[in-house]
C-alpha positions in Angstrom: 107.0 95.2 107.9 104.5 93.7 110.3 101.0 94.9 111.2 97.3 94.5 110.6 95.7 95.8 107.4 95.4 99.6 107.7 98.3 100.0 110.1 100.4 102.0 107.6 102.8 99.4 106.3 102.6 100.5 102.7 103.0 104.2 103.6 106.1 103.3 105.7 107.5 101.1 102.9 106.9 103.7 100.2 108.9 106.1 102.3 111.8 103.6 102.4 111.4 103.3 98.6 112.2 107.0 98.3 115.5 106.2 100.1 116.5 103.5 97.6 114.8 100.4 98.9 113.0 98.1 96.6 109.4 97.5 97.9 107.8 94.1 97.4 104.1 93.9 98.0 101.9 90.8 97.9 98.8 93.1 97.4 100.4 94.7 94.4 101.6 91.5 93.0 98.0 90.1 93.1 96.6 93.3 91.7 99.0 93.3 88.7 98.6 89.6 88.0 95.0 89.0 88.7 93.1 92.3 89.2 90.6 93.2 91.9 89.0 90.7 94.3 85.4 90.1 93.5 85.6 91.9 90.2 88.4 90.3 88.1 88.4 87.0 90.1 86.2 85.2 92.6 86.7 84.6 96.3 87.4 81.0 95.6 90.6 82.0 93.7 92.0 84.3 96.3 94.2 81.8 98.2 95.6 80.4 95.1 96.5 83.9 93.8 98.0 84.7 97.1 100.3 81.7 96.9 101.4 82.6 93.4 102.1 86.2 94.5 103.9 85.0 97.6 106.2 82.7 95.6 107.0 85.5 93.0 107.8 87.9 95.8 110.0 85.4 97.5 112.0 84.7 94.3 112.3 88.5 93.7 113.5 89.0 97.2 116.2 86.4 96.8 117.3 87.9 93.5 117.5 91.4 95.0 119.4 90.2 98.0 121.9 88.5 95.7 122.4 91.9 94.1 123.1 93.4 97.5 119.9 95.6 97.3 118.0 97.0 100.2 114.5 95.6 100.2 111.3 96.2 102.2 108.7 93.5 102.2 105.3 95.2 102.4 103.2 92.4 104.0 101.3 91.8 107.2 103.4 89.0 108.5 100.6 88.2 111.0 102.0 84.7 111.8 105.1 84.3 113.8 106.1 81.3 111.8 106.0 83.3 108.5 108.2 86.0 110.1 110.7 83.3 111.2 110.6 81.8 107.7 111.5 85.1 106.1 114.2 85.9 108.7 115.9 82.6 107.9 115.5 83.1 104.2 117.2 86.6 104.4 120.0 85.4 106.7 120.7 82.4 104.4 120.9 84.8 101.5 123.5 86.8 103.4 121.2 89.7 104.2 120.2 91.4 107.5 116.6 91.8 108.5 114.7 94.4 110.5 111.2 93.7 111.7 109.2 96.9 111.9 105.9 96.4 113.7 103.3 99.0 113.4 100.9 98.9 116.4 97.5 100.7 115.8 94.4 100.9 117.9 91.5 99.0 116.3 89.3 102.1 116.0 91.9 103.9 114.0 92.4 100.8 111.8 88.7 100.7 111.1 88.6 104.4 110.1 91.6 103.9 107.8 90.1 100.9 106.2 86.8 102.7 105.5 88.9 105.5 103.7 90.9 102.9 101.8 87.8 101.1 100.6 86.9 104.3 98.6 90.1 104.1 96.5 90.7 101.9 93.5 94.3 100.6 93.9 96.1 97.5 95.0 95.7 98.1 98.7 91.9 98.4 98.2 91.8 95.4 95.9 90.7 93.1 98.8 87.9 94.7 100.9 88.3 94.5 104.6 84.9 94.4 106.3 84.3 94.9 110.1 83.9 91.2 110.5 87.1 90.4 108.6 89.0 93.1 110.6 87.7 91.4 113.8 89.0 88.1 112.6 92.4 89.7 111.7 92.6 91.2 115.2 91.8 87.9 116.8 94.3 85.8 114.8 97.2 88.3 114.6 100.3 87.1 116.4 102.0 90.3 117.6 105.8 90.1 117.6 107.2 89.9 121.0 110.9 89.1 121.7 111.6 88.7 118.0 114.0 91.6 117.6 111.1 93.8 116.5 111.1 97.6 116.3 107.6 98.5 117.5 106.1 101.8 116.4 102.9 103.0 118.0 100.8 104.7 115.3 98.2 107.1 116.7 97.2 109.4 113.8 95.4 109.0 110.5 
């Protein structure tokens, strides 16, 4: 999966889960291990918790690939270098990757993130403010020429 927060990655990945895929989510890994940002741990701990979750997810991915399982990685993959890293990891483990990129208009992202902030679950564990969304939009490296399957999302 690839896309900015609120693009629908988790919804798409959960659909694949109903088709037999194992879904791996950094957000859920952080939620289960450490709780909710700003409530159970402070902002200064977020990066460290993310790295712990990322390493656990990577190890689980390799284990599942060794078992021949279908896996969907529910993560933003906003950096081209991180996408390349995972592609290589999957290929070296004997797997085949698909890069599904969900493109969403920023106004729709904002509306979705407002709705999500009202929930109490792993995807709402890290609040996305308008300012943070603007930074995400500025720093996101959209996949282009990476073998991506782009899906334009235009509905809530």
